[in-house]
Backbone of each chain as ProteinMPNN parsed JSONL, in Angstrom:
{"seq_chain_A": "MLILSRKKDESIIIGENIEISVVDIKGDQVKIGIKAPRDIKVYRQEVFTAIQRENLAASKTGTELPAIDLLQQKKKSK", "coords_chain_A": {"N_chain_A": [[118.825, 118.488, 104.926], [119.159, 120.69, 107.665], [121.87, 120.832, 109.736], [122.97, 121.321, 112.902], [125.379, 122.1, 115.416], [125.225, 121.622, 118.909], [125.766, 122.356, 122.331], [125.394, 121.111, 125.715], [122.656, 122.771, 127.367], [122.365, 124.647, 125.467], [120.51, 126.114, 122.802], [117.901, 126.063, 120.051], [116.049, 128.094, 117.913], [113.139, 127.812, 116.374], [111.256, 129.222, 113.777], [109.292, 131.672, 115.276], [108.359, 130.94, 117.767], [109.022, 128.414, 118.656], [111.162, 126.67, 120.745], [114.033, 124.7, 121.054], [115.852, 122.852, 123.255], [118.961, 121.531, 124.469], [118.972, 119.461, 127.049], [120.34, 117.804, 128.627], [123.071, 115.55, 128.285], [123.902, 112.207, 128.126], [126.125, 109.644, 127.622], [124.916, 107.962, 124.903], [122.503, 109.044, 124.85], [120.366, 111.791, 124.57], [118.773, 114.475, 126.315], [115.998, 116.324, 125.437], [114.591, 119.548, 125.455], [111.508, 121.01, 124.84], [109.941, 124.036, 123.885], [106.896, 125.072, 122.962], [104.061, 126.553, 121.238], [100.757, 125.622, 122.372], [99.192, 124.466, 120.499], [101.002, 123.15, 118.807], [101.878, 119.94, 118.005], [103.789, 117.57, 119.581], [105.589, 114.766, 118.969], [107.193, 111.59, 119.707], [109.096, 110.343, 116.992], [108.974, 107.513, 116.323], [106.809, 106.475, 117.678], [104.705, 107.84, 116.405], [104.983, 106.951, 113.872], [104.595, 104.314, 114.105], [101.87, 104.029, 114.895], [100.609, 105.269, 112.767], [101.156, 103.295, 110.85], [100.045, 101.138, 111.797], [97.444, 101.817, 111.679], [96.943, 101.813, 108.945], [97.29, 98.992, 108.37], [95.177, 98.151, 109.896], [92.977, 99.203, 108.305], [92.771, 97.462, 106.266], [91.41, 95.363, 107.132], [89.282, 92.583, 106.756], [85.72, 92.126, 105.896], [84.594, 90.026, 107.304], [83.975, 89.489, 110.481], [85.22, 88.044, 113.614], [83.122, 86.521, 116.067], [83.189, 87.378, 119.402], [82.539, 85.479, 122.121], [81.786, 86.696, 125.173], [81.172, 85.547, 127.472], [81.398, 82.917, 127.249], [84.095, 82.159, 126.784], [85.758, 80.118, 127.489], [84.877, 77.708, 126.153], [85.794, 78.107, 123.629], [88.607, 77.846, 123.636], [90.027, 75.243, 122.71]], "CA_chain_A": [[118.552, 118.696, 106.339], [120.022, 121.562, 108.342], [122.516, 120.215, 110.903], [123.749, 122.284, 113.829], [126.049, 121.436, 116.659], [124.795, 122.359, 120.102], [126.173, 121.738, 123.601], [124.37, 121.177, 126.794], [122.108, 124.04, 127.75], [122.221, 125.551, 124.242], [119.122, 125.806, 122.178], [117.678, 126.41, 118.72], [114.72, 128.637, 117.877], [112.41, 127.521, 115.023], [110.143, 130.116, 113.59], [109.24, 132.63, 116.338], [107.741, 130.591, 119.027], [109.412, 127.157, 119.067], [112.541, 126.594, 121.152], [114.424, 123.273, 121.285], [117.22, 122.971, 123.872], [119.591, 120.292, 124.922], [118.855, 119.704, 128.551], [121.358, 116.911, 129.155], [123.735, 114.447, 127.361], [124.637, 111.09, 128.854], [126.257, 108.577, 126.733], [124.379, 108.042, 123.585], [121.22, 109.535, 125.09], [120.266, 113.281, 124.706], [117.579, 114.919, 126.746], [115.719, 117.528, 124.7], [113.341, 120.272, 125.994], [110.757, 121.752, 123.717], [109.015, 125.051, 124.337], [106.159, 125.431, 121.801], [102.612, 126.812, 121.522], [99.984, 124.397, 122.664], [98.662, 123.759, 119.232], [101.984, 122.417, 118.03], [101.935, 118.696, 118.631], [105.194, 117.077, 119.657], [105.531, 113.319, 119.262], [108.387, 110.913, 119.352], [108.806, 109.916, 115.685], [108.885, 106.073, 116.21], [105.376, 106.116, 118.046], [103.894, 108.496, 115.441], [105.079, 106.103, 112.747], [104.11, 102.999, 114.526], [100.482, 104.284, 114.911], [100.238, 105.492, 111.299], [101.487, 101.994, 110.092], [98.928, 100.218, 112.32], [96.09, 102.21, 110.967], [96.89, 101.273, 107.449], [96.968, 97.584, 108.527], [93.75, 97.944, 110.369], [92.098, 99.548, 107.29], [92.8, 96.387, 105.331], [90.805, 94.298, 107.779], [88.186, 92.199, 105.879], [84.451, 92.479, 106.597], [84.157, 89.003, 108.126], [84.633, 89.697, 111.84], [84.897, 86.922, 114.451], [82.3, 86.944, 117.217], [83.765, 86.857, 120.572], [81.621, 85.204, 123.191], [82.706, 87.129, 126.294], [80.845, 84.865, 128.614], [81.735, 81.458, 127.116], [85.388, 82.099, 126.228], [86.325, 78.77, 127.671], [84.654, 76.697, 125.089], [86.598, 78.474, 122.291], [89.947, 77.404, 123.577], [89.85, 73.71, 122.699]], "C_chain_A": [[119.537, 119.66, 106.907], [120.657, 120.836, 109.492], [123.324, 121.2, 111.722], [124.271, 121.59, 114.944], [125.572, 122.348, 117.784], [125.349, 121.618, 121.322], [125.211, 121.801, 124.519], [123.951, 122.586, 127.168], [121.941, 125.121, 126.68], [120.939, 125.242, 123.645], [119.069, 126.341, 120.754], [116.227, 127.055, 118.692], [114.224, 128.276, 116.48], [111.328, 128.394, 114.925], [110.361, 131.222, 114.717], [108.975, 132.114, 117.713], [108.16, 129.156, 119.386], [110.842, 127.157, 119.497], [112.878, 125.15, 121.533], [115.782, 123.385, 121.986], [117.587, 121.703, 124.331], [119.715, 120.365, 126.369], [120.021, 118.932, 129.153], [121.862, 115.89, 128.115], [124.317, 113.46, 128.205], [124.841, 109.835, 127.94], [125.688, 108.831, 125.426], [122.884, 108.607, 123.687], [121.211, 111.137, 125.176], [118.897, 113.587, 125.251], [117.178, 116.294, 126.189], [114.51, 118.245, 125.342], [112.858, 121.062, 124.756], [109.775, 122.726, 124.258], [108.17, 125.384, 122.973], [104.703, 125.719, 122.029], [101.879, 125.584, 121.737], [99.41, 123.77, 121.482], [99.607, 123.02, 118.423], [102.074, 121.13, 118.728], [103.374, 118.172, 118.448], [105.047, 115.512, 119.838], [106.909, 112.675, 118.951], [108.117, 110.187, 118.02], [108.533, 108.43, 115.617], [107.396, 105.761, 116.634], [104.525, 106.669, 116.957], [103.725, 107.477, 114.225], [104.398, 104.763, 112.972], [102.457, 102.957, 114.444], [99.988, 104.432, 113.462], [100.229, 104.093, 110.565], [100.307, 101.058, 110.529], [97.617, 100.517, 111.744], [95.976, 101.726, 109.539], [96.763, 99.898, 107.472], [95.592, 97.38, 108.884], [92.784, 98.334, 109.201], [91.923, 98.473, 106.27], [91.956, 95.237, 105.982], [89.528, 93.976, 106.893], [86.857, 92.459, 106.555], [83.917, 91.339, 107.36], [84.802, 89.076, 109.491], [84.251, 88.322, 112.729], [84.013, 87.505, 115.504], [82.999, 86.465, 118.498], [82.745, 86.727, 121.663], [82.168, 85.477, 124.548], [82.306, 86.204, 127.447], [81.252, 83.298, 128.509], [83.105, 81.348, 126.291], [86.066, 80.733, 126.397], [86.156, 77.724, 126.594], [85.395, 76.858, 123.824], [87.959, 77.922, 122.352], [90.027, 75.883, 123.89], [91.1, 73.081, 123.485]], "O_chain_A": [[120.728, 119.478, 106.655], [119.897, 120.208, 110.229], [124.263, 121.824, 111.227], [123.714, 120.597, 115.412], [125.513, 123.573, 117.68], [125.392, 120.388, 121.336], [124.195, 122.459, 124.292], [124.785, 123.486, 127.274], [121.491, 126.245, 126.902], [120.325, 124.217, 123.939], [120.011, 126.974, 120.278], [115.325, 126.582, 119.383], [114.95, 128.471, 115.506], [110.478, 128.424, 115.815], [111.491, 131.607, 115.015], [109.313, 132.752, 118.711], [107.665, 128.676, 120.406], [111.702, 127.59, 118.73], [112.12, 124.477, 122.231], [116.738, 123.924, 121.429], [116.753, 120.834, 124.584], [120.445, 121.195, 126.91], [120.627, 119.398, 130.118], [121.14, 115.462, 127.215], [125.201, 113.795, 128.994], [123.91, 109.121, 127.568], [125.961, 109.883, 124.847], [122.151, 108.615, 122.698], [122.07, 111.692, 125.862], [117.915, 113.046, 124.743], [117.868, 117.291, 126.403], [113.531, 117.601, 125.72], [113.559, 121.605, 123.902], [108.868, 122.352, 125.001], [108.732, 125.906, 122.01], [104.131, 125.161, 122.965], [102.343, 124.526, 121.31], [99.159, 122.565, 121.496], [99.229, 122.331, 117.476], [102.32, 121.119, 119.934], [104.027, 118.297, 117.411], [104.423, 115.059, 120.798], [107.66, 113.13, 118.087], [107.1, 109.509, 117.874], [107.753, 108.112, 114.718], [106.777, 104.886, 116.029], [103.598, 105.958, 116.569], [102.648, 107.209, 113.693], [103.728, 104.206, 112.102], [101.856, 101.984, 113.99], [99.047, 103.762, 113.038], [99.344, 103.822, 109.754], [99.708, 100.333, 109.735], [96.812, 99.66, 111.38], [94.922, 101.282, 109.083], [96.082, 99.443, 106.553], [94.88, 96.565, 108.298], [91.723, 97.71, 109.176], [90.998, 98.55, 105.461], [91.83, 94.19, 105.346], [88.836, 94.861, 106.388], [86.836, 92.961, 107.679], [82.903, 91.505, 108.038], [85.984, 88.779, 109.663], [83.216, 87.675, 112.57], [84.059, 88.69, 115.835], [83.346, 85.291, 118.635], [82.148, 87.713, 122.095], [82.919, 84.664, 125.087], [83.102, 86.089, 128.379], [81.401, 82.574, 129.493], [83.231, 80.605, 125.318], [86.835, 80.283, 125.548], [87.068, 77.001, 126.191], [85.608, 75.922, 123.054], [88.508, 77.541, 121.319], [90.081, 75.385, 125.015], [91.195, 71.861, 123.617]]}, "seq_chain_B": "MKVNTKPYGLIDVDERQHIHFPAGILGFENLRDYVLLDALQQPFYWLQSMDIHEIAFVLIEPKIFRPDYQPDVPSYELEEIQLTPDDSENTLIFSIVTIPENQEEMTANLQGPIILNRKLHMARQCISENDNWKTRHKIMEELSNIRNSVC", "coords_chain_B": {"N_chain_B": [[70.075, 109.283, 106.958], [71.64, 107.981, 104.043], [74.312, 105.824, 103.873], [77.137, 104.535, 102.275], [78.58, 101.585, 102.963], [81.353, 99.672, 104.039], [81.217, 97.055, 105.214], [78.358, 96.47, 105.004], [77.256, 97.522, 102.718], [74.886, 99.803, 101.073], [73.363, 101.513, 103.404], [70.777, 102.818, 105.78], [71.474, 105.371, 108.067], [71.385, 106.735, 111.146], [71.507, 110.212, 111.879], [72.698, 110.84, 114.228], [74.746, 109.039, 114.499], [76.778, 110.086, 113.253], [80.207, 111.008, 113.178], [82.508, 113.46, 113.821], [85.859, 113.964, 112.839], [88.095, 116.162, 113.762], [90.875, 116.264, 113.033], [91.205, 114.05, 111.452], [92.302, 110.701, 111.003], [95.391, 109.314, 111.877], [97.545, 108.92, 109.161], [95.291, 109.042, 107.539], [94.463, 111.491, 107.145], [92.919, 113.148, 105.611], [90.399, 112.338, 105.597], [87.524, 113.155, 107.338], [85.038, 112.643, 108.239], [83.043, 110.25, 109.722], [80.865, 107.395, 110.277], [79.607, 105.8, 113.125], [78.981, 102.477, 113.788], [77.141, 99.72, 115.059], [78.628, 96.592, 114.939], [77.627, 93.518, 113.389], [78.676, 91.508, 114.715], [79.311, 90.944, 117.987], [81.955, 91.904, 120.286], [82.152, 94.239, 118.623], [82.58, 97.371, 116.691], [81.907, 99.295, 113.733], [83.808, 101.786, 112.239], [83.102, 103.789, 109.964], [84.138, 105.455, 107.017], [82.673, 108.412, 105.595], [83.277, 109.365, 103.352], [84.902, 107.721, 101.613], [84.013, 104.572, 100.781], [85.381, 102.294, 100.991], [86.951, 102.638, 103.078], [87.08, 101.628, 106.294], [87.161, 101.073, 109.808], [87.642, 98.64, 112.24], [86.355, 98.743, 115.559], [86.774, 98.387, 119.123], [85.842, 98.21, 122.475], [88.317, 98.921, 124.695], [88.334, 98.296, 127.404], [87.04, 95.875, 127.653], [88.83, 93.775, 127.221], [91.013, 94.717, 128.609], [90.688, 95.593, 131.616], [92.079, 97.392, 133.091], [92.845, 99.478, 131.566], [94.038, 102.668, 130.765], [94.512, 105.293, 129.063], [97.166, 107.44, 128.65], [96.716, 110.541, 127.963], [97.531, 113.663, 126.66], [96.154, 116.786, 127.899], [95.782, 118.734, 126.072], [95.324, 117.511, 123.672], [92.875, 116.448, 124.223], [91.296, 118.751, 124.367], [90.956, 119.505, 121.816], [88.731, 118.097, 121.072], [87.026, 119.077, 122.621], [86.986, 118.05, 125.227], [87.572, 117.453, 128.747], [89.924, 116.074, 130.963], [88.593, 115.106, 133.185], [86.069, 114.747, 132.449], [84.386, 112.226, 132.341], [81.828, 111.394, 131.879], [81.082, 112.227, 129.251], [83.027, 111.085, 127.709], [84.108, 108.568, 125.51], [85.95, 105.659, 124.981], [87.813, 104.036, 122.497], [89.403, 101.248, 120.596], [91.306, 100.713, 117.827], [91.003, 97.943, 115.769], [92.967, 95.312, 114.372], [92.705, 92.713, 112.143], [94.095, 89.948, 111.217], [94.536, 87.148, 108.767], [94.466, 84.874, 110.208], [92.205, 84.88, 112.502], [92.388, 84.617, 115.269], [94.596, 85.827, 116.021], [94.066, 88.496, 116.171], [94.617, 92.045, 116.808], [94.712, 94.854, 119.074], [94.921, 98.401, 119.034], [96.41, 99.999, 121.493], [97.888, 102.146, 121.973], [97.242, 104.273, 120.374], [94.591, 105.399, 120.91], [91.029, 105.863, 120.021], [89.349, 108.662, 120.85], [86.346, 109.793, 122.01], [84.002, 112.346, 121.949], [80.972, 112.173, 123.287], [78.874, 113.787, 123.407], [79.128, 115.952, 121.638], [79.771, 114.581, 119.444], [82.256, 114.366, 118.367], [85.571, 113.222, 117.479], [88.816, 111.91, 118.047], [91.981, 110.608, 117.224], [94.126, 109.781, 119.652], [97.468, 109.974, 121.107], [98.81, 107.826, 123.288], [100.872, 108.535, 126.133], [101.816, 106.685, 127.699], [103.933, 104.153, 128.282], [103.366, 101.459, 128.57], [101.345, 100.783, 126.912], [100.781, 99.543, 123.762], [100.944, 99.321, 120.134], [100.035, 96.829, 119.206], [98.115, 94.802, 120.892], [97.299, 91.712, 121.761], [94.201, 90.487, 121.442], [92.72, 88.129, 122.045], [94.581, 86.707, 123.732], [94.856, 88.487, 125.775], [92.273, 88.408, 126.802], [92.187, 85.774, 127.654], [93.971, 85.855, 129.695], [92.586, 87.495, 131.612], [90.464, 85.78, 132.169], [91.935, 83.641, 133.339], [92.837, 84.887, 135.597], [90.655, 85.395, 136.969], [89.493, 83.024, 137.456]], "CA_chain_B": [[70.802, 109.43, 105.793], [72.167, 106.903, 103.432], [75.81, 105.775, 103.82], [77.698, 103.354, 101.581], [79.527, 100.919, 103.994], [82.285, 98.558, 103.455], [80.748, 95.728, 105.574], [77.01, 96.236, 104.74], [76.598, 98.096, 101.483], [74.187, 101.096, 101.257], [72.467, 101.407, 104.521], [70.32, 103.988, 106.527], [72.257, 105.525, 109.283], [70.786, 107.967, 111.942], [72.36, 111.484, 111.946], [73.387, 110.909, 115.599], [75.885, 108.147, 114.372], [77.872, 110.836, 112.558], [81.261, 111.458, 114.115], [83.49, 114.302, 113.119], [87.313, 113.889, 113.369], [88.769, 117.448, 113.081], [92.363, 116.071, 112.434], [91.24, 112.786, 110.783], [93.023, 109.647, 111.756], [96.838, 109.24, 111.467], [97.61, 108.14, 107.909], [94.086, 109.115, 106.794], [94.17, 112.897, 107.721], [91.887, 113.964, 104.843], [88.926, 111.802, 105.938], [87.227, 113.702, 108.672], [83.684, 112.382, 108.758], [82.772, 108.721, 109.881], [79.685, 107.114, 111.156], [79.94, 104.751, 114.041], [77.951, 101.418, 113.604], [77.301, 98.432, 115.734], [78.858, 95.532, 114.059], [76.756, 92.438, 113.65], [79.408, 90.569, 115.626], [79.658, 91.667, 119.171], [81.691, 93.392, 120.802], [82.86, 95.254, 117.642], [81.95, 98.465, 116.035], [82.628, 99.821, 112.61], [83.964, 103.243, 112.075], [82.947, 103.893, 108.416], [84.349, 106.777, 106.494], [81.579, 108.776, 104.954], [83.756, 109.857, 102.054], [85.405, 106.549, 100.822], [83.305, 103.498, 101.332], [86.349, 101.141, 101.29], [87.722, 102.84, 104.278], [86.316, 101.442, 107.58], [87.981, 100.475, 110.847], [86.948, 97.923, 113.285], [86.736, 99.28, 116.847], [86.463, 97.65, 120.211], [86.126, 98.991, 123.816], [89.448, 98.174, 125.286], [88.046, 97.743, 128.799], [86.538, 94.574, 127.616], [89.978, 92.864, 127.498], [92.016, 95.342, 129.557], [89.836, 96.522, 132.419], [92.968, 98.406, 133.706], [93.239, 100.361, 130.49], [93.839, 104.047, 131.051], [95.607, 105.927, 128.233], [97.729, 108.833, 129.124], [96.596, 111.438, 126.758], [97.779, 115.034, 127.125], [94.97, 117.418, 127.964], [95.644, 119.708, 124.938], [94.768, 116.645, 122.668], [91.419, 116.344, 124.505], [90.77, 120.055, 124.085], [90.568, 119.503, 120.407], [87.472, 117.665, 120.884], [86.332, 119.913, 123.638], [86.793, 117.408, 126.441], [88.562, 117.681, 129.796], [90.356, 114.759, 131.433], [87.69, 114.647, 134.278], [84.639, 114.678, 131.903], [84.108, 110.782, 132.054], [80.407, 111.175, 131.398], [80.958, 112.364, 127.858], [84.164, 110.442, 127.017], [84.125, 107.153, 125.103], [87.26, 105.326, 124.495], [87.762, 102.834, 121.533], [90.609, 100.976, 120.053], [91.19, 100.18, 116.446], [91.327, 96.467, 115.822], [93.552, 94.792, 113.164], [92.28, 91.325, 112.215], [94.768, 89.279, 110.184], [93.769, 86.082, 108.226], [94.124, 84.071, 111.465], [91.553, 85.905, 113.385], [92.768, 84.483, 116.738], [95.658, 86.784, 116.155], [93.665, 89.963, 116.079], [95.267, 92.996, 117.818], [94.03, 96.102, 119.254], [95.981, 99.396, 119.172], [96.053, 100.772, 122.675], [98.808, 103.374, 121.978], [96.629, 105.303, 119.618], [93.12, 105.256, 121.131], [90.044, 106.72, 119.436], [88.604, 109.198, 122.045], [85.054, 110.353, 121.418], [83.064, 113.286, 122.807], [79.739, 111.694, 122.825], [77.841, 114.933, 123.309], [79.341, 116.819, 120.502], [79.875, 113.632, 118.202], [83.525, 114.673, 117.781], [86.54, 112.24, 118.048], [90.245, 112.188, 117.752], [92.89, 109.547, 117.535], [95.104, 110.481, 120.582], [98.665, 109.21, 121.325], [98.935, 107.676, 124.806], [102.31, 108.702, 126.435], [102.1, 105.662, 128.683], [104.723, 103.114, 127.437], [102.563, 100.162, 128.698], [100.302, 100.628, 125.827], [101.419, 99.43, 122.378], [99.962, 99.292, 118.915], [99.509, 95.439, 118.892], [97.752, 93.889, 121.942], [96.562, 90.392, 121.188], [92.81, 90.46, 122.171], [92.39, 86.702, 122.619], [95.526, 86.406, 124.716], [94.44, 89.453, 126.942], [90.999, 87.905, 127.407], [92.452, 84.534, 128.44], [94.617, 86.398, 130.904], [91.644, 87.891, 132.557], [89.836, 84.574, 132.617], [92.726, 82.948, 134.332], [93.056, 85.632, 136.861], [89.321, 85.401, 137.741], [89.138, 81.596, 138.008]], "C_chain_B": [[71.428, 108.006, 105.21], [73.738, 106.868, 103.432], [76.209, 104.415, 103.104], [78.752, 102.811, 102.461], [80.196, 99.905, 103.476], [81.711, 97.264, 103.92], [79.304, 95.528, 105.13], [76.405, 96.843, 103.651], [75.978, 99.426, 101.874], [73.248, 100.933, 102.425], [71.838, 102.764, 105.112], [70.902, 104.143, 107.827], [71.652, 106.752, 109.938], [71.931, 108.9, 111.993], [73.261, 111.361, 113.147], [74.646, 109.921, 115.497], [77.132, 108.867, 113.685], [78.885, 111.27, 113.618], [82.29, 112.342, 113.39], [84.779, 114.111, 113.689], [87.977, 115.21, 112.867], [90.131, 117.259, 112.464], [92.261, 114.737, 111.703], [91.844, 111.681, 111.724], [94.387, 109.449, 111.067], [96.902, 108.44, 110.298], [96.338, 108.365, 107.028], [93.517, 110.558, 107.131], [93.126, 113.569, 106.866], [90.563, 113.438, 105.014], [88.661, 112.2, 107.296], [85.802, 113.245, 109.171], [83.474, 110.836, 108.611], [81.427, 108.612, 110.363], [80.195, 105.708, 111.991], [78.749, 103.65, 114.085], [78.253, 100.239, 114.602], [77.702, 97.327, 114.746], [77.895, 94.422, 114.383], [77.303, 91.435, 114.602], [79.707, 91.382, 116.839], [81.04, 91.125, 119.588], [82.266, 94.383, 119.885], [81.893, 96.323, 117.16], [82.621, 98.656, 114.663], [82.624, 101.271, 112.597], [84.084, 103.383, 110.593], [83.153, 105.38, 107.988], [83.125, 107.097, 105.568], [81.985, 109.124, 103.426], [84.206, 108.665, 101.17], [84.874, 105.279, 101.474], [84.157, 102.268, 101.696], [87.137, 101.324, 102.601], [86.891, 102.638, 105.443], [87.289, 100.694, 108.589], [87.137, 99.822, 111.775], [87.406, 98.433, 114.568], [86.191, 98.318, 117.989], [86.628, 98.513, 121.491], [87.212, 98.31, 124.484], [89.223, 97.608, 126.68], [87.564, 96.362, 128.818], [87.676, 93.456, 127.84], [91.014, 93.387, 128.323], [91.26, 96.29, 130.559], [90.799, 97.564, 133.237], [93.382, 99.468, 132.785], [93.031, 101.912, 130.801], [94.957, 104.814, 130.201], [95.899, 107.241, 128.863], [97.741, 109.854, 128.073], [96.691, 112.827, 127.342], [96.456, 115.797, 126.976], [94.736, 118.313, 126.633], [95.059, 118.804, 123.713], [93.275, 116.545, 122.978], [90.615, 117.623, 124.147], [90.24, 120.137, 122.631], [89.193, 119.012, 120.063], [86.574, 118.129, 122.02], [85.968, 118.929, 124.898], [87.788, 117.827, 127.502], [88.79, 116.338, 130.353], [89.295, 114.193, 132.443], [86.247, 114.49, 133.653], [84.341, 113.228, 131.431], [82.892, 110.59, 131.399], [80.332, 111.249, 129.777], [82.127, 111.777, 126.951], [83.927, 108.885, 126.805], [85.491, 106.791, 124.609], [87.286, 103.995, 123.611], [89.159, 102.618, 121.248], [90.413, 100.456, 118.715], [91.816, 98.808, 116.427], [91.966, 96.149, 114.428], [93.411, 93.374, 113.278], [93.085, 90.744, 110.914], [94.004, 88.011, 109.588], [93.493, 85.137, 109.398], [93.491, 84.874, 112.531], [91.819, 85.796, 114.839], [93.904, 85.514, 117.03], [95.335, 88.218, 116.123], [94.299, 90.755, 117.212], [94.476, 94.257, 117.829], [95.179, 97.139, 119.526], [95.666, 100.337, 120.459], [96.93, 102.001, 122.844], [98.096, 104.598, 121.373], [95.058, 105.24, 119.734], [92.29, 106.28, 120.362], [89.278, 107.353, 120.611], [87.432, 110.001, 121.395], [84.352, 111.302, 122.515], [81.763, 112.931, 122.383], [78.509, 112.639, 122.816], [77.952, 115.652, 122.094], [79.651, 116.012, 119.252], [81.202, 114.063, 117.507], [84.611, 113.653, 118.31], [87.902, 112.562, 117.533], [91.082, 110.928, 118.006], [93.955, 110.246, 118.366], [96.424, 109.541, 120.55], [98.896, 109.056, 122.74], [100.559, 107.864, 125.072], [102.695, 107.743, 127.386], [102.733, 104.469, 127.97], [104.201, 101.772, 127.681], [101.833, 99.826, 127.556], [100.96, 100.632, 124.479], [100.455, 99.444, 121.261], [99.331, 97.917, 118.674], [99.318, 94.673, 120.168], [96.908, 92.867, 121.432], [95.326, 90.232, 122.027], [92.575, 89.15, 122.806], [93.226, 86.393, 123.871], [95.128, 87.214, 126.02], [93.191, 88.877, 127.638], [91.253, 86.586, 128.156], [93.236, 84.914, 129.719], [93.61, 86.723, 132.025], [90.933, 86.645, 133.001], [90.704, 83.841, 133.644], [92.909, 83.566, 135.587], [91.659, 85.586, 137.74], [89.137, 84.054, 138.313], [90.13, 81.294, 139.27]], "O_chain_B": [[71.649, 107.055, 105.96], [74.372, 107.837, 103.013], [75.641, 103.353, 103.359], [79.75, 103.488, 102.71], [79.745, 99.247, 102.538], [81.679, 96.345, 103.102], [78.999, 94.365, 104.864], [75.183, 96.787, 103.512], [76.411, 100.095, 102.812], [72.321, 100.133, 102.293], [72.455, 103.803, 104.879], [70.88, 103.229, 108.652], [71.436, 107.748, 109.248], [73.099, 108.533, 112.12], [74.436, 111.725, 113.102], [75.519, 109.997, 116.362], [78.247, 108.356, 113.579], [78.572, 111.775, 114.696], [82.868, 111.905, 112.395], [84.904, 114.082, 114.913], [88.357, 115.326, 111.702], [90.519, 117.955, 111.525], [93.339, 114.284, 111.317], [91.868, 111.756, 112.953], [94.491, 109.423, 109.84], [96.382, 107.325, 110.315], [96.317, 107.917, 105.882], [92.324, 110.766, 107.352], [92.477, 114.5, 107.343], [89.608, 114.082, 104.581], [89.299, 111.793, 108.267], [85.438, 113.437, 110.331], [83.695, 110.243, 107.555], [80.842, 109.592, 110.824], [80.95, 104.829, 111.578], [77.62, 104.012, 114.418], [79.391, 99.872, 114.897], [77.029, 97.212, 113.722], [77.384, 94.352, 115.5], [76.589, 90.637, 115.209], [80.319, 92.444, 116.722], [81.317, 89.965, 119.281], [82.858, 95.351, 120.363], [80.668, 96.218, 117.204], [83.759, 98.233, 114.459], [81.628, 101.934, 112.888], [85.144, 103.094, 110.038], [82.522, 106.327, 108.457], [82.612, 106.221, 104.871], [81.187, 109.152, 102.489], [83.853, 108.67, 99.991], [85.252, 104.952, 102.599], [83.8, 101.398, 102.49], [87.817, 100.445, 103.131], [85.979, 103.443, 105.635], [88.084, 99.834, 108.211], [86.053, 100.294, 112.116], [88.607, 98.59, 114.791], [85.252, 97.553, 117.767], [87.459, 99.42, 121.542], [87.049, 97.143, 124.84], [89.817, 96.608, 127.082], [87.638, 95.69, 129.847], [87.489, 92.436, 128.503], [91.882, 92.63, 128.757], [91.196, 97.509, 130.402], [90.315, 98.45, 133.941], [94.202, 100.311, 133.15], [91.906, 102.335, 131.066], [96.117, 104.929, 130.597], [95.099, 107.966, 129.453], [98.728, 110.001, 127.352], [96.058, 113.155, 128.346], [95.696, 115.518, 126.049], [93.602, 118.552, 126.218], [94.377, 119.347, 122.844], [92.471, 116.559, 122.045], [89.467, 117.576, 123.705], [89.222, 120.761, 122.331], [88.57, 119.356, 119.058], [85.502, 117.582, 122.281], [84.884, 118.985, 125.479], [88.768, 118.501, 127.184], [87.909, 115.486, 130.236], [89.12, 112.978, 132.545], [85.323, 114.113, 134.373], [84.072, 113.02, 130.247], [82.776, 109.78, 130.479], [79.645, 110.47, 129.117], [82.19, 111.939, 125.733], [83.623, 108.105, 127.708], [86.119, 107.562, 123.882], [86.784, 102.962, 124.056], [90.032, 103.447, 121.506], [89.411, 99.788, 118.461], [92.903, 98.537, 116.938], [91.515, 96.691, 113.419], [93.85, 92.764, 114.254], [92.759, 91.037, 109.764], [92.834, 87.861, 109.941], [92.37, 84.656, 109.545], [94.162, 85.478, 113.369], [91.537, 86.722, 115.6], [94.09, 85.969, 118.159], [96.218, 89.072, 116.056], [94.494, 90.29, 118.335], [93.763, 94.671, 116.915], [96.208, 96.828, 120.126], [94.833, 101.243, 120.445], [96.726, 102.799, 123.759], [98.3, 105.744, 121.774], [94.353, 105.049, 118.743], [92.741, 107.39, 120.081], [88.598, 106.617, 121.327], [87.571, 110.732, 120.415], [84.201, 111.016, 123.703], [81.357, 113.275, 121.273], [77.406, 112.363, 122.344], [76.927, 115.978, 121.496], [79.787, 116.561, 118.159], [81.288, 114.123, 116.28], [84.553, 113.272, 119.479], [88.076, 113.416, 116.663], [90.836, 110.249, 119.003], [94.614, 111.173, 117.893], [96.382, 108.444, 119.994], [99.166, 110.048, 123.417], [101.391, 107.388, 124.299], [103.795, 107.847, 127.928], [102.089, 103.846, 127.126], [104.631, 100.888, 126.94], [101.691, 98.649, 127.223], [101.617, 101.599, 124.093], [99.248, 99.572, 121.466], [98.274, 97.802, 118.053], [100.225, 93.94, 120.562], [95.913, 93.105, 120.748], [95.406, 89.878, 123.203], [92.261, 89.069, 123.994], [92.726, 85.913, 124.888], [95.083, 86.69, 127.133], [93.079, 88.864, 128.863], [90.61, 86.314, 129.17], [93.086, 84.238, 130.737], [93.75, 86.307, 133.175], [90.807, 86.466, 134.213], [90.217, 83.47, 134.712], [93.121, 82.894, 136.597], [91.615, 85.72, 138.963], [88.704, 83.885, 139.453], [90.048, 80.228, 139.879]]}, "name": "protein", "num_of_chains": 2, "seq": "MLILSRKKDESIIIGENIEISVVDIKGDQVKIGIKAPRDIKVYRQEVFTAIQRENLAASKTGTELPAIDLLQQKKKSKMKVNTKPYGLIDVDERQHIHFPAGILGFENLRDYVLLDALQQPFYWLQSMDIHEIAFVLIEPKIFRPDYQPDVPSYELEEIQLTPDDSENTLIFSIVTIPENQEEMTANLQGPIILNRKLHMARQCISENDNWKTRHKIMEELSNIRNSVC"}
C-alpha cells in the first residue's frame, strides 16, 4: 500500500480526475473530501462490507419460509 | 419462459418478471439477471437468479414492518436504473431478508435496499446513507412495535 503524509487542506490526486483532500483533523477523526466523477462510487468501507456480508448470509436462506399473518400477529405471540 | 428456481424447481415465468441488475448485487456482481416471484408465503417474494438456480434471495417490502422507512439513496445511484428521486410511481423498494434456523429471528437489510424501476424492469442494490437503517432489522420485533403503538 502506498502511504503518504498529508496535512490539513492538502490533497492527493488519483488518476486524472479524483481528488482526495484532508478537510479537517480533530483528535482521532479525519474529515476527508472527495472530488470524483459521478460514475465513481464512494462508500465507507465498513458499510460496503456489511452489506456484502449480509447478502451472502441471505443467499443461504432455506426454501421454507415462515408465513406472517399481518392481521393476526397477536395470536402468534403466545 | 422456463426458469429453474431454488424454491419451486423448474417453473414457467412471465417475461415481465425478468429484472435486470446492471451492477448485480453486492457480493454477486456477476449475476445480472433475476426473476421476481411471489412466494407462496406472504408477504415475501423470491428474487431468483436466472443464471445459477441455487442463488435466490427472499425479499419483503419494508413498509410492511417499518411504515416510516425512507432510504437515503444518492440520486446518481438511482440514475443507473433511470429513476429520479421524485418518480415514486415507477419506484418499488424491497429489502433482502435473512432467515436463520430460528425463523422468528429473521432480519431485513434496510441499509442496502433493492430499488426497482418497474417500468424498465431494472433494479439496483443501493446503499442508504441514513445511519438509522442497518443491515439486520428484526422483522418480528418491528412488527410487534407497530402493533403496540397502534393498540
